[in-house]
C-alpha distance (Angstrom), angle and dihedral (degrees) to the residues before:
residue distance angle dihedral
M1 . . .
T2 3.82 . .
D3 3.77 120.0 .
V4 3.82 90.8 -140.1
R5 3.80 104.6 99.4
K6 3.78 97.7 -148.8
D7 3.82 89.2 59.3
I8 3.83 94.3 56.8
P9 3.85 110.5 99.1
A10 3.79 115.7 -108.7
E11 3.80 93.8 -116.6
Y12 3.80 88.9 67.5
K13 3.79 95.3 51.9
W14 3.75 128.3 73.7
D15 3.80 120.2 -107.9
I16 3.78 111.7 -130.6
T17 3.80 94.2 174.6
A18 3.82 85.1 94.3
L19 3.81 85.2 71.8
Y20 3.79 97.7 43.4
A21 3.78 126.4 -7.2
D22 3.79 91.8 -135.8
L23 3.77 144.0 -23.0
A24 3.81 91.4 -79.0
A25 3.82 90.6 58.9
F26 3.81 88.8 48.3
D27 3.78 91.3 51.1
A28 3.79 91.7 49.5
A29 3.79 92.2 51.0
F30 3.81 89.6 45.5
E31 3.81 92.3 55.9
E32 3.81 92.1 44.6
T33 3.79 91.0 52.0
K34 3.82 91.9 46.0
A35 3.79 89.1 54.8
A36 3.81 91.5 49.0
I37 3.79 89.8 52.3
V38 3.80 91.4 53.5
A39 3.83 90.3 47.8
F40 3.77 93.8 50.7
S41 3.78 93.3 79.0
A42 3.82 87.1 76.3
Y43 3.80 89.0 76.6
E44 3.80 94.8 59.6
P45 3.86 98.4 85.5
T46 3.84 95.1 38.7
M47 3.79 105.6 34.0
T48 3.82 98.5 101.2
Q49 3.81 99.9 30.2
N50 3.79 95.1 99.7
A51 3.81 143.0 -20.6
P52 3.86 96.0 -87.9
S53 3.81 91.1 51.1
L54 3.76 92.0 49.4
L55 3.79 92.2 48.0
A56 3.82 91.3 48.9
A57 3.79 91.7 51.7
L58 3.80 94.1 47.2
D59 3.82 91.7 47.4
A60 3.81 91.1 49.8
Q61 3.82 90.8 47.6
M62 3.77 92.2 50.9
A63 3.80 92.4 47.7
V64 3.82 91.5 55.0
E65 3.79 93.0 45.6
L66 3.81 91.4 53.0
Q67 3.81 89.0 51.8
L68 3.79 91.3 47.6
H69 3.76 91.3 49.5
R70 3.81 92.1 54.2
L71 3.80 91.8 47.5
Y72 3.77 91.6 49.2
E73 3.78 93.2 47.7
Y74 3.80 91.3 53.1
A75 3.80 92.4 48.5
Q76 3.81 93.8 44.5
L77 3.79 94.3 48.4
S78 3.79 90.7 46.7
S79 3.78 94.4 51.6
D80 3.82 100.8 37.1
V81 3.79 93.3 64.9
D82 3.81 89.5 60.1
L83 3.78 117.7 13.1
S84 3.78 89.7 -176.1
D85 3.82 91.3 62.8
N86 3.81 102.2 105.7
A87 3.80 93.6 -167.4
A88 3.80 91.4 56.1
L89 3.81 91.3 45.1
A90 3.78 89.4 50.8
L91 3.79 89.3 52.5
R92 3.80 89.8 52.7
G93 3.79 89.6 47.7
R94 3.79 91.4 54.2
V95 3.77 91.2 53.3
Q96 3.82 91.4 45.7
N97 3.79 89.1 54.2
L98 3.79 89.5 49.7
L99 3.80 90.6 51.3
E100 3.79 88.5 53.3
E101 3.79 90.3 51.7
W102 3.82 88.9 50.5
A103 3.81 92.0 49.6
S104 3.78 89.2 53.4
A105 3.82 93.7 43.7
T106 3.80 92.2 52.6
S107 3.81 97.8 41.0
F108 3.82 89.5 108.5
V109 3.82 94.6 55.7
N110 3.83 102.8 76.5
P111 3.83 95.0 42.1
A112 3.77 89.9 49.8
L113 3.81 92.3 49.5
I114 3.77 91.4 46.9
R115 3.84 93.1 50.9
L116 3.82 91.6 50.7
E117 3.82 110.8 111.1
E118 3.77 112.6 -108.4
E119 3.80 94.1 -134.9
K120 3.79 91.5 52.7
L121 3.81 93.0 47.3
Q122 3.77 92.7 50.6
E123 3.82 90.0 49.8
W124 3.81 90.3 52.9
L125 3.80 92.7 46.8
A126 3.80 91.4 50.1
G127 3.81 90.7 53.3
S128 3.80 99.9 43.9
K129 3.80 124.9 58.4
E130 3.82 90.1 -173.1
L131 3.80 92.2 53.5
T132 3.82 90.9 46.6
A133 3.81 87.3 66.4
Y134 3.80 85.8 70.8
S135 3.81 94.9 52.5
R136 3.78 94.9 107.2
Y137 3.79 91.7 45.1
L138 3.79 92.3 49.6
H139 3.80 91.3 49.0
G140 3.79 89.6 51.1
V141 3.81 91.3 54.4
R142 3.79 97.6 41.6
R143 3.82 95.0 50.7
F144 3.81 86.2 68.5
R145 3.79 91.0 64.4
P146 3.85 94.2 113.1
Y147 3.81 90.8 51.5
T148 3.76 101.4 43.7
L149 3.79 121.1 110.7
S150 3.77 129.7 -144.4
D151 3.80 117.6 -75.1
E152 3.81 88.9 -98.8
G153 3.82 92.1 49.4
E154 3.80 93.1 48.4
K155 3.79 91.1 49.3
L156 3.80 91.2 49.5
L157 3.81 91.5 52.9
A158 3.77 90.9 45.4
D159 3.80 91.6 50.9
M160 3.83 88.9 50.7
S161 3.83 94.9 46.6
G162 3.79 94.8 103.3
A163 3.79 93.8 52.7
L164 3.79 90.8 43.5
S165 3.80 94.4 55.9
S166 3.79 101.9 42.6
H167 3.80 101.5 94.2
D168 3.81 96.5 82.5
D169 3.80 93.2 48.4
I170 3.79 91.4 48.4
R171 3.79 92.5 49.0
G172 3.84 91.4 46.6
V173 3.79 94.3 51.6
F174 3.82 92.1 43.8
A175 3.81 93.5 50.3
A176 3.80 97.0 43.2
A177 3.81 103.2 35.7
D178 3.81 107.7 24.9
M179 3.80 108.7 30.2
Q180 3.79 115.0 87.2
F181 3.80 115.6 -167.0
G182 3.77 100.0 -168.6
K183 3.77 129.4 -135.3
I184 3.79 136.6 -60.5
R185 3.78 132.6 -173.9
G186 3.79 108.3 -93.8
E187 3.77 128.2 -146.1
D188 3.80 90.1 -79.5
G189 3.79 91.8 52.6
K190 3.80 93.4 -111.3
A191 3.78 126.1 122.8
L192 3.81 111.8 -85.7
Q193 3.82 124.7 -168.4
L194 3.79 108.7 -127.1
T195 3.81 114.6 -140.6
A196 3.77 137.6 172.3
A197 3.84 87.5 -108.1
N198 3.81 97.3 53.4
F199 3.81 99.4 34.1
V200 3.81 97.1 96.8
T201 3.81 89.6 43.3
Q202 3.81 88.2 59.1
L203 3.83 90.1 48.0
M204 3.82 86.3 55.2
S205 3.81 91.6 56.8
S206 3.77 116.3 123.5
N207 3.82 86.7 -136.7
R208 3.78 110.6 88.3
R209 3.81 91.9 -158.0
V210 3.81 90.1 59.6
R211 3.78 92.6 47.3
R212 3.77 93.2 50.4
A213 3.79 93.3 45.0
A214 3.81 92.5 50.5
F215 3.81 91.8 47.0
Y216 3.82 95.4 51.5
K217 3.81 95.7 38.6
M218 3.80 93.1 51.1
Y219 3.79 95.1 49.9
E220 3.81 92.1 40.5
T221 3.78 86.7 63.8
Y222 3.83 95.0 44.1
D223 3.80 88.9 49.7
Q224 3.83 89.1 62.0
F225 3.81 91.3 57.1
G226 3.80 98.9 35.6
N227 3.79 95.0 114.3
T228 3.79 92.1 52.1
L229 3.79 93.6 46.3
S230 3.83 93.0 46.8
A231 3.78 89.5 50.7
L232 3.80 90.2 52.1
L233 3.81 93.1 47.8
Q234 3.80 92.3 45.4
G235 3.78 89.0 51.6
F236 3.79 91.1 53.9
V237 3.82 95.4 44.9
K238 3.81 92.5 45.8
E239 3.80 88.8 51.0
R240 3.83 92.9 53.0
V241 3.83 93.0 43.9
T242 3.80 92.1 48.3
V243 3.81 96.3 46.8
A244 3.82 90.5 48.0
K245 3.82 90.2 50.6
V246 3.80 93.4 46.9
R247 3.80 90.3 51.6
G248 3.78 92.6 49.2
F249 3.80 101.5 -108.6
E250 3.79 119.3 148.2
S251 3.81 90.4 -125.8
S252 3.80 142.9 -15.4
L253 3.80 87.9 -99.0
A254 3.79 90.7 53.9
A255 3.80 89.4 50.5
S256 3.81 92.1 50.6
T257 3.79 95.9 47.2
F258 3.82 92.1 44.7
N259 3.78 87.4 56.5
D260 3.83 87.8 55.0
E261 3.84 92.2 47.4
V262 3.79 91.7 -116.1
T263 3.81 133.7 97.2
P264 3.82 134.3 -115.8
D265 3.82 87.1 -105.3
I266 3.80 91.0 81.1
M267 3.81 92.9 57.8
H268 3.80 92.7 41.7
N269 3.82 91.7 49.3
L270 3.79 88.5 50.8
I271 3.80 93.1 51.9
S272 3.80 92.3 45.0
T273 3.83 93.3 48.7
V274 3.78 94.5 46.7
N275 3.81 92.1 47.7
Q276 3.81 89.7 52.5
H277 3.83 87.7 58.2
L278 3.81 103.7 42.5
D279 3.79 86.9 120.7
V280 3.83 88.2 74.0
L281 3.81 89.0 56.4
Y282 3.79 91.1 47.8
D283 3.81 89.2 52.3
Y284 3.78 89.0 53.7
Y285 3.80 91.4 53.0
D286 3.80 89.6 50.6
V287 3.78 89.6 53.4
K288 3.79 90.8 49.1
R289 3.82 92.6 48.9
E290 3.79 91.5 51.3
A291 3.81 92.1 46.4
L292 3.81 92.5 50.6
G293 3.77 91.5 45.4
V294 3.80 95.5 -132.5
P295 3.82 124.9 141.2
R296 3.83 92.4 -134.4
L297 3.80 128.1 18.4
H298 3.79 112.7 -128.3
L299 3.78 125.1 -163.0
Y300 3.81 90.5 -108.2
D301 3.82 86.8 61.4
V302 3.78 96.9 55.2
Y303 3.84 95.8 89.4
A304 3.80 94.5 40.9
P305 3.81 114.1 118.8
M306 3.76 114.9 -113.8
L307 3.79 89.2 -140.4
A308 3.77 136.0 52.1
A309 3.76 111.9 -61.1
E310 3.78 94.2 -128.6
T311 3.78 91.9 66.0
R312 3.80 90.3 61.9
T313 3.80 100.2 58.2
C314 3.78 119.3 115.1
T315 3.79 132.3 173.1
Y316 3.78 120.2 -136.7
E317 3.81 91.2 -112.5
Q318 3.81 90.2 53.6
A319 3.80 90.0 49.1
V320 3.80 91.2 52.9
E321 3.83 91.3 51.4
L322 3.80 91.5 48.4
V323 3.80 92.2 51.1
L324 3.80 94.6 46.4
K325 3.78 91.2 49.4
T326 3.81 90.3 49.2
V327 3.80 94.7 53.5
E328 3.82 94.1 50.8
V329 3.81 86.0 93.7
F330 3.85 87.5 71.7
G331 3.78 93.9 58.8
E332 3.80 137.5 -106.2
E333 3.81 98.1 -62.4
Y334 3.80 94.4 56.5
R335 3.79 93.9 45.1
N336 3.82 96.2 43.2
V337 3.80 94.3 48.8
L338 3.78 91.6 49.4
E339 3.81 93.2 47.0
D340 3.76 91.8 49.5
G341 3.78 91.0 48.8
I342 3.77 94.4 50.7
R343 3.80 100.2 39.2
N344 3.78 104.8 30.0
R345 3.78 110.3 18.3
H346 3.81 96.9 45.0
W347 3.79 97.2 -128.0
V348 3.81 92.9 158.1
D349 3.81 132.1 73.0
V350 3.76 97.9 -162.9
Y351 3.78 118.7 -177.5
P352 3.81 134.6 48.6
N353 3.77 119.6 -107.7
R354 3.77 134.8 177.7
G355 3.78 110.2 -68.6
K356 3.79 95.9 9.2
R357 3.77 117.9 140.9
D358 3.79 110.9 -98.5
G359 3.80 125.6 -122.1
A360 3.79 125.2 25.3
Y361 3.78 138.0 -83.7
S362 3.79 144.7 164.5
T363 3.76 123.7 -134.8
G364 3.82 137.8 171.5
G365 3.77 139.5 100.4
C366 3.78 145.0 172.8
D367 3.81 111.3 13.8
I368 3.82 88.8 -9.1
D369 3.77 125.0 104.0
P370 3.79 116.0 -121.8
Y371 3.82 111.4 -102.5
I372 3.80 124.8 -157.0
L373 3.80 125.6 -155.8
L374 3.80 115.2 -158.6
N375 3.78 135.3 170.7
F376 3.81 94.3 -153.8
T377 3.82 113.7 -168.7
G378 3.81 101.4 167.6
T379 3.80 107.6 -93.0
F380 3.79 132.3 122.3
D381 3.75 86.9 -114.3
D382 3.80 85.7 64.1
A383 3.83 89.0 54.2
S384 3.82 88.1 53.6
T385 3.79 89.4 49.2
L386 3.80 90.2 53.8
A387 3.81 90.1 49.4
H388 3.79 89.1 48.5
E389 3.81 95.3 50.6
A390 3.80 91.4 42.2
G391 3.79 87.1 57.7
H392 3.80 90.0 55.5
S393 3.77 90.9 47.0
M394 3.78 94.9 50.9
H395 3.79 90.9 45.4
T396 3.81 86.4 54.9
W397 3.79 91.5 47.2
Y398 3.82 94.3 51.2
S399 3.80 94.0 41.2
S400 3.81 94.1 48.6
G401 3.78 93.9 43.8
N402 3.78 96.5 52.0
N403 3.81 104.0 42.4
P404 3.77 139.0 54.1
P405 3.84 112.4 -101.2
Q406 3.78 93.6 -97.6
D407 3.82 90.7 59.0
A408 3.79 99.4 32.4
S409 3.79 100.8 95.7
Y410 3.79 115.4 79.4
T411 3.77 114.5 -143.1
I412 3.80 126.0 -100.3
F413 3.79 90.7 -112.7
V414 3.80 92.5 70.8
A415 3.81 96.5 28.5
E416 3.81 96.0 106.1
V417 3.81 98.6 46.1
A418 3.81 99.3 85.2
S419 3.81 92.7 41.3
I420 3.81 94.1 52.7
V421 3.83 91.7 43.7
N422 3.79 87.1 60.5
E423 3.82 93.3 48.2
L424 3.81 92.4 49.9
L425 3.80 93.7 46.3
L426 3.84 90.0 49.1
M427 3.78 93.6 53.7
R428 3.79 98.3 37.2
G429 3.82 89.2 48.5
Q430 3.79 90.7 53.1
L431 3.79 90.1 47.2
K432 3.80 92.0 55.4
E433 3.79 91.3 49.6
A434 3.80 95.5 47.4
T435 3.78 113.2 111.9
D436 3.79 101.4 -175.2
D437 3.79 133.8 51.3
A438 3.79 94.3 -119.1
R439 3.79 91.6 58.6
K440 3.82 91.6 44.9
A441 3.80 90.1 50.9
E442 3.78 91.2 51.3
I443 3.78 92.9 53.0
L444 3.80 93.3 43.6
D445 3.80 87.2 52.3
Q446 3.81 89.4 56.3
L447 3.77 93.3 45.6
M448 3.79 91.8 51.1
E449 3.80 89.1 50.0
L450 3.80 90.3 53.7
Y451 3.79 92.3 53.5
R452 3.82 92.3 42.5
T453 3.79 95.5 49.4
T454 3.81 98.5 36.8
L455 3.78 106.4 32.8
Y456 3.79 101.3 30.8
R457 3.79 105.4 21.8
Q458 3.79 95.2 47.2
T459 3.80 90.6 47.7
M460 3.81 87.9 51.6
F461 3.79 87.7 52.7
A462 3.79 90.5 48.7
E463 3.83 90.3 54.9
F464 3.77 90.6 51.7
E465 3.79 92.6 45.9
E466 3.77 92.9 53.2
T467 3.82 89.7 45.5
M468 3.81 89.7 55.9
H469 3.78 93.4 49.3
T470 3.82 92.2 46.6
L471 3.82 92.2 49.6
C472 3.81 90.1 49.6
T473 3.80 91.2 48.7
D474 3.82 88.5 52.0
G475 3.77 90.9 52.0
V476 3.80 97.9 -107.5
P477 3.86 111.9 147.1
L478 3.81 110.9 -121.1
T479 3.77 96.9 -131.9
K480 3.78 124.8 167.7
E481 3.82 89.6 -103.0
V482 3.81 94.4 50.1
L483 3.81 94.1 46.7
C484 3.80 93.5 46.3
E485 3.80 91.4 48.6
K486 3.78 94.6 49.5
Y487 3.78 94.1 42.9
Y488 3.81 92.4 49.5
E489 3.80 92.1 51.2
I490 3.80 91.5 54.8
V491 3.82 93.5 43.3
K492 3.82 91.6 53.9
R493 3.79 91.1 53.3
Y494 3.79 93.7 49.5
F495 3.80 94.5 47.1
G496 3.76 95.1 43.9
P497 3.77 134.4 -150.8
R498 3.79 98.0 -57.8
V499 3.86 96.4 58.9
V500 3.82 121.5 77.4
C501 3.80 105.5 -124.8
D502 3.80 99.7 -150.6
Q503 3.80 108.9 -147.2
P504 3.82 97.1 -122.4
I505 3.81 89.2 69.2
A506 3.80 86.5 76.4
M507 3.80 85.8 78.0
E508 3.81 96.0 52.4
W509 3.82 91.6 103.3
M510 3.78 87.7 70.5
R511 3.83 93.1 68.6
I512 3.79 98.2 43.8
P513 3.85 109.1 97.5
H514 3.78 92.2 -175.1
F515 3.82 91.4 78.3
Y516 3.80 84.7 75.5
Y517 3.80 91.9 57.0
N518 3.81 95.9 79.5
F519 3.82 107.6 -118.0
Y520 3.77 95.9 -23.7
V521 3.82 100.1 128.8
Y522 3.82 98.6 71.1
K523 3.80 88.4 58.7
Y524 3.81 89.6 66.5
A525 3.81 87.9 62.3
T526 3.80 97.0 44.1
C527 3.78 89.5 45.5
L528 3.80 91.2 50.7
S529 3.78 88.0 52.7
A530 3.83 90.8 51.8
A531 3.81 92.2 42.7
S532 3.80 91.7 51.5
A533 3.78 90.2 54.6
I534 3.80 91.6 46.5
V535 3.82 93.4 51.5
K536 3.79 91.9 50.5
R537 3.80 89.7 53.1
I538 3.82 92.5 47.2
E539 3.79 89.0 52.8
S540 3.80 94.9 45.7
E541 3.83 101.7 36.6
G542 3.83 102.4 28.9
E543 3.78 122.9 -171.3
A544 3.79 94.5 1.0
Y545 3.80 90.8 63.5
V546 3.79 96.0 36.7
G547 3.81 87.9 68.0
K548 3.83 90.1 57.3
Y549 3.81 90.6 48.8
L550 3.80 92.2 51.1
D551 3.80 88.4 48.9
F552 3.80 87.1 56.0
L553 3.82 89.3 53.7
R554 3.80 89.2 51.2
C555 3.81 93.9 53.3
G556 3.78 96.4 82.9
N557 3.80 106.5 166.6
S558 3.79 94.3 -33.4
R559 3.84 87.5 107.6
S560 3.75 135.1 27.2
P561 3.83 113.2 -86.6
L562 3.81 92.8 -108.8
D563 3.80 91.2 48.1
S564 3.79 92.5 47.7
L565 3.82 89.5 54.3
R566 3.78 89.4 50.1
V567 3.82 86.4 60.5
A568 3.81 84.2 67.1
G569 3.81 91.3 44.0
I570 3.82 95.6 -105.1
D571 3.81 122.5 131.3
L572 3.81 110.2 -169.8
T573 3.78 92.6 -175.2
R574 3.80 86.5 74.8
P575 3.80 114.7 88.1
E576 3.79 88.4 -148.5
V577 3.81 90.2 76.1
V578 3.82 91.1 64.7
E579 3.79 92.7 38.7
D580 3.79 90.0 54.2
A581 3.82 90.1 52.3
V582 3.79 89.9 51.9
A583 3.82 88.4 49.9
D584 3.81 89.3 51.8
F585 3.82 89.6 53.7
A586 3.81 91.3 47.8
A587 3.81 90.6 50.2
T588 3.79 91.1 50.6
V589 3.81 91.7 50.0
A590 3.82 89.8 49.4
Q591 3.80 91.4 49.1
Y592 3.80 91.3 51.6
R593 3.80 92.1 47.0
A594 3.83 89.7 52.2
L595 3.81 89.4 55.8
Q596 3.78 90.0 44.7
N597 3.81 91.5 53.7
K598 3.79 91.9 43.7
G599 3.80 90.2 56.9
């Protein structure tokens, strides 16, 4: 597939005309929204006078936020397919400026809601069915009472919101549009341009020379920009630490988890449990070393397939069929909506192209179709990525379709559950259907990779993330040298004594965008633990349990994240949930080793 976007067929690119027919329609909506933002100040003196006034203000606020969301989606989708497109970046900048104006215009709302007397609010809620629809939203605002600043302080932070959230965007544009990683010799011996999008693909090569060349070439480039990237990351971490301190939180982690309606204990319990079972990860690396037939496993070997590379290829059309077959367990509605979205409504932007944002994601929301960004290169891992992002998209579809706008967005804490459920079901389904040992081994390889990269790797990232925030809190500058040293220490512990920890891995933090997501990474691991438990119940209880799982997808933000998981019978406050996921990984490693010994 060509890397020139205009040469990619339309059926493999998302269709954003469903958002706005053209730029003129976008501009018209932009101006309409801008006017509504200016007009919103009229609610400041009347908002908390009586129930009708409060309802009017909340309705007006939600209407503007829905418009802003649509504008942002259009700008984001336009720019992410080519981060070197200055016109698209300018569009995104316009919306970002509008979001800042909105943050400033609404800075009076939360303080006013927090000051409102509880008795009066309850009286209003009891007398107004329409206002009751905002109960969950109002609770979410008012629980921040201990951490809310004065009106002047809130307005100051709102006015600074654009500057305080720029680090991720800067890093993304720099990595995708400005960094050039050079060329290596590919498997065919010809020159191959190394990119952020194809890096992991080269690490998955069956040719060790290619893997090693990609590894060293990638980090050779990052090394040149380490001071810039450390300054960017330090700026982000310092921002989060400072804002948490200003608001009165014990730490930036406490601030993040409070926002998710959980506590730091869940992340700390995860890290503790995983560290107690690093031996399972070490066993996995032993299995990989034996399968690859190398005397010592190096870090550039970790992604290498344990089987012949040709068995791992997969076209996009095959990936779609695999995903649709997998989700049949959820019933006709789920499958049909997903198929229509992929095949008819152009939800998916499939292939990489020059300047396209790397990685994958799903986005969408109220009155907006889910959209999926892929960088599909033709491996079974790409099929798993499609299943993963489809899980996000269908979670969004169910959540948005079963809740009012103010409760339609599920929280980050549960965001990865549905996506990982789909991945696990895809692989476990293939494992059950496999009729020969080679096919079973291939699927087990993929399953082990999912547990390694999601349960262990994301927990490793979480340790490093908390280390950064703690160092910053203690006044230690987050220089390139400090970050590389701390990251390398953690990496060596997670890979263990029998893996060669090649020095360039110390710079891996530079290419991980999730460190700008403010304690997001650990949620991949807790969500995998929840998803693993859900999949086992789907397999053992069938349709009776599937209904509970779909009810979880419908929850949106109508319940707390922990309570919404309890709808599906999952209690993430129990350490056993993580321990069971570790046991699943151990069982998968043992199953692969049995096949290995059999051969």
